C-alpha distance (Angstrom), angle and dihedral (degrees) to the residues before:
residue distance angle dihedral
M1 . . .
E2 3.78 . .
E3 3.81 90.2 .
E4 3.81 91.6 55.9
I5 3.79 91.2 48.7
Q6 3.81 89.8 50.5
K7 3.82 90.6 52.3
L8 3.80 92.1 50.8
Y9 3.79 91.1 45.7
H10 3.79 89.5 51.5
E11 3.82 87.9 57.2
V12 3.82 90.9 53.5
F13 3.81 88.2 49.6
K14 3.83 91.1 52.0
V15 3.80 91.2 50.7
A16 3.82 91.0 48.3
K17 3.80 90.1 50.1
H18 3.81 89.4 50.7
F19 3.82 90.8 51.5
L20 3.79 90.9 50.7
D21 3.80 94.9 45.7
Q22 3.79 93.6 47.3
S23 3.80 93.8 45.7
V24 3.80 91.7 59.3
S25 3.82 95.9 38.6
F26 3.80 98.2 53.6
T27 3.78 138.0 41.3
I28 3.78 117.2 -110.4
Q29 3.80 89.7 -107.1
E30 3.80 90.7 54.2
L31 3.81 90.7 47.2
N32 3.79 89.4 51.3
G33 3.81 88.4 54.9
H34 3.81 93.4 55.3
N35 3.77 101.7 98.9
E36 3.79 110.6 153.7
P37 3.03 84.7 103.5
T38 3.79 111.2 -7.2
Y39 3.78 120.2 -131.0
Q40 3.80 88.2 -111.8
E41 3.81 90.5 56.4
V42 3.81 90.9 49.0
A43 3.81 91.0 47.7
D44 3.81 90.3 50.0
L45 3.80 90.1 52.9
A46 3.81 91.2 48.1
N47 3.80 88.2 51.5
M48 3.81 91.2 51.3
L49 3.81 90.3 48.3
A50 3.81 89.9 50.6
G51 3.82 87.9 53.5
V52 3.81 90.8 52.9
I53 3.80 90.2 49.2
N54 3.80 89.7 50.4
S55 3.80 91.8 50.7
L56 3.79 92.1 49.9
A57 3.79 93.6 43.3
S58 3.80 92.8 52.0
S59 3.79 87.9 77.9
G60 3.81 93.4 49.1
G61 3.77 140.5 66.9
W62 3.79 138.3 -83.9
N63 3.83 97.7 -69.7
E64 3.78 91.8 53.3
D65 3.82 91.5 50.2
R66 3.79 89.5 51.6
I67 3.80 90.8 50.6
A68 3.81 90.5 50.0
L69 3.80 91.4 51.0
N70 3.79 91.9 48.6
A71 3.81 91.4 49.4
R72 3.80 90.7 50.9
Q73 3.80 92.5 47.4
A74 3.82 91.5 49.6
A75 3.81 90.4 49.1
L76 3.82 90.2 51.5
H77 3.80 91.6 51.9
M78 3.81 90.1 48.6
E79 3.80 90.0 50.3
Q80 3.80 89.3 51.3
M81 3.81 90.5 49.2
A82 3.81 91.4 49.2
L83 3.80 91.3 50.8
C84 3.80 90.6 50.2
I85 3.81 90.2 49.8
V86 3.81 91.7 52.6
N87 3.82 91.0 47.4
E88 3.82 92.0 41.4
D89 3.80 89.7 -126.5
D90 3.82 104.3 162.0
T91 3.81 94.0 -179.9
G92 3.79 94.0 50.2
L93 3.80 90.9 45.4
D94 3.78 90.3 52.9
V95 3.82 91.4 50.6
A96 3.81 93.2 47.5
R97 3.82 91.2 45.3
K98 3.79 91.5 52.8
Q99 3.81 91.3 48.4
L100 3.80 92.0 50.9
D101 3.80 92.0 43.8
A102 3.81 91.1 51.1
M103 3.80 92.6 56.7
D104 3.78 116.9 114.0
F105 3.78 104.3 -134.6
V106 3.79 108.8 -153.0
């Protein structure tokens, strides 16, 4: 089961990397115009994926719990970034970006 959790976690990591890359490549107004899917929709999916990882990890050991917590934390930062994009809050986006970027992905 640990291999499946690692694969799902890798997907959360790819989404987080996409959020970070896009947030430095585009202005907040341009990000707000990206709507296929929106950043909020992507963040919601990352959150759901983090929930699946948590459910699977609950039957595992310490490393799996740590992965589940990291996935959830990354999803929360992405949700915060998405909210800042919608509200065109440059300062908040910068804070959320730095928090996500500072994460140590296992």
